[in-house]
C-alpha positions as CSV (number, residue, x, y, z in Angstrom):
1,M,-38.2,-36.2,20.8
2,S,-41.3,-34.9,19.0
3,K,-43.3,-32.0,20.4
4,W,-46.9,-32.7,21.3
5,K,-49.4,-30.2,19.9
6,N,-51.8,-30.8,22.8
7,E,-50.4,-31.3,26.3
8,M,-53.4,-33.5,27.2
9,I,-52.2,-36.3,24.9
10,P,-49.2,-37.4,27.0
11,N,-51.3,-37.2,30.2
12,S,-54.2,-39.3,28.6
13,M,-51.6,-41.8,27.3
14,T,-50.1,-42.1,30.7
15,W,-53.5,-42.8,32.3
16,A,-54.4,-45.3,29.6
17,G,-51.1,-47.0,30.2
18,R,-51.9,-47.1,34.0
19,M,-55.3,-48.6,33.3
20,L,-53.8,-51.3,31.0
21,T,-51.1,-52.0,33.7
22,G,-53.9,-52.2,36.3
23,L,-55.8,-54.8,34.1
24,F,-52.6,-56.8,33.7
25,A,-51.9,-56.6,37.4
26,L,-55.4,-57.7,38.4
27,F,-55.1,-60.8,36.1
28,M,-51.6,-61.7,37.2
29,L,-52.4,-61.4,40.9
30,G,-55.9,-63.0,40.8
31,A,-55.5,-65.8,38.3
32,S,-51.8,-66.6,38.1
33,I,-49.6,-65.6,41.0
34,S,-52.0,-66.0,43.9
35,P,-53.2,-69.6,43.3
36,K,-49.6,-70.7,42.9
37,L,-48.2,-68.9,46.0
38,L,-51.1,-69.9,48.2
39,G,-50.7,-73.5,47.2
40,M,-54.3,-73.8,45.9
41,P,-55.0,-77.3,44.6
42,V,-56.2,-75.8,41.2
43,A,-52.7,-74.6,40.5
44,E,-51.1,-78.0,41.0
45,E,-54.0,-79.7,39.1
46,T,-53.6,-77.3,36.1
47,M,-49.8,-77.8,36.1
48,A,-50.3,-81.6,36.1
49,Q,-52.7,-81.4,33.2
50,L,-50.1,-79.4,31.3
51,G,-47.5,-82.0,32.0
52,W,-45.5,-80.3,34.7
53,P,-44.2,-82.4,37.6
54,A,-45.7,-81.9,41.0
55,G,-44.1,-79.1,43.1
56,Y,-43.3,-76.6,40.3
57,A,-46.3,-74.3,40.9
58,L,-44.7,-72.5,43.8
59,A,-41.4,-71.9,42.0
60,I,-43.2,-70.6,38.9
61,G,-45.4,-68.4,41.1
62,V,-42.3,-66.9,42.8
63,L,-40.7,-66.2,39.4
64,E,-43.9,-64.6,38.2
65,L,-44.1,-62.4,41.3
66,V,-40.5,-61.2,41.0
67,C,-41.0,-60.3,37.3
68,F,-44.3,-58.7,38.1
69,V,-42.9,-56.5,40.9
70,L,-40.0,-55.5,38.7
71,Y,-42.5,-54.5,36.0
72,L,-44.5,-52.4,38.4
73,I,-41.5,-50.4,39.7
74,P,-40.9,-47.6,37.2
75,R,-37.1,-47.8,37.5
76,T,-37.1,-51.5,36.7
77,S,-40.3,-51.8,34.5
78,L,-38.4,-52.5,31.3
79,L,-36.4,-55.4,32.9
80,G,-39.6,-56.7,34.4
81,A,-41.4,-56.6,31.1
82,M,-38.6,-58.4,29.3
83,L,-38.4,-61.1,32.0
84,M,-42.2,-61.5,32.0
85,T,-42.2,-61.8,28.2
86,G,-39.9,-64.8,28.7
87,L,-42.3,-66.4,31.2
88,L,-45.3,-65.8,28.9
89,G,-43.3,-67.4,26.0
90,G,-42.8,-70.4,28.2
91,A,-46.5,-70.5,29.0
92,I,-47.3,-70.4,25.2
93,A,-44.8,-73.2,24.6
94,T,-46.4,-75.3,27.4
95,Q,-49.8,-74.8,25.9
96,I,-48.6,-75.8,22.4
97,R,-47.0,-78.9,23.8
98,A,-50.2,-79.8,25.6
99,E,-52.1,-79.3,22.3
100,S,-54.5,-76.7,23.9
101,P,-56.9,-74.7,21.8
102,L,-55.3,-71.9,19.8
103,F,-57.2,-68.7,20.5
104,S,-58.3,-69.4,24.1
105,H,-55.2,-71.0,25.5
106,I,-52.1,-70.9,23.3
107,L,-52.4,-67.3,22.3
108,F,-53.5,-66.1,25.8
109,G,-49.9,-65.4,26.7
110,L,-49.6,-63.3,23.6
111,Y,-52.7,-61.3,24.6
112,L,-51.3,-60.7,28.1
113,G,-48.0,-59.7,26.6
114,V,-49.7,-57.1,24.3
115,V,-51.6,-55.6,27.3
116,M,-48.4,-55.6,29.4
117,W,-46.2,-54.0,26.8
118,G,-49.0,-51.6,25.7
119,G,-49.4,-50.4,29.2
120,L,-45.7,-49.8,29.6
121,W,-45.4,-48.1,26.2
122,L,-48.3,-45.8,27.0
123,R,-47.1,-44.8,30.5
124,D,-43.3,-44.4,29.6
125,P,-42.4,-41.6,27.3
126,R,-38.9,-42.9,26.9
127,L,-40.2,-46.2,25.5
128,R,-42.5,-44.3,23.1
129,T,-39.4,-42.4,21.9
130,L,-37.4,-45.6,21.5
131,F,-40.3,-47.4,19.7
132,P,-42.5,-44.8,18.1
133,F,-45.8,-46.0,16.8
134,A,-45.5,-43.7,13.7
135,R,-42.8,-41.4,12.6
136,E,-43.5,-37.8,11.5
137,A,-43.2,-37.1,7.8
138,A,-40.1,-35.0,8.4
139,E,-38.3,-37.9,10.0
140,K,-39.0,-40.2,7.0
141,S,-37.2,-38.1,4.4
């Protein structure tokens, strides 16, 4: 593990990761999980427009909630991120099948995934060690 020259860097990275995780959490709870779990008509209508049969919104909402909770718990955050990545991939595939617009709909799952993984990478030093953004010059030779 590399030594940090300034001890404030890891602390600021952790806080930046928490902020990204918070943004991801706000979106997931407000726009994705809650409407499905509360049985809001907009959730079923949207699922129908995307070609999903009636009644799947609740099941998908429960799956999203389980993955989301696993992501928020530090001990299971990596498992939660991997499972949530699968769900986001399914959302992307659904948008492709529905021939939705590329940047606003199809790639939205990718945007969420980048925020989710970025938050986890910034707040977890073990993940930064496993997947370093840049290696030091001494490690390259």
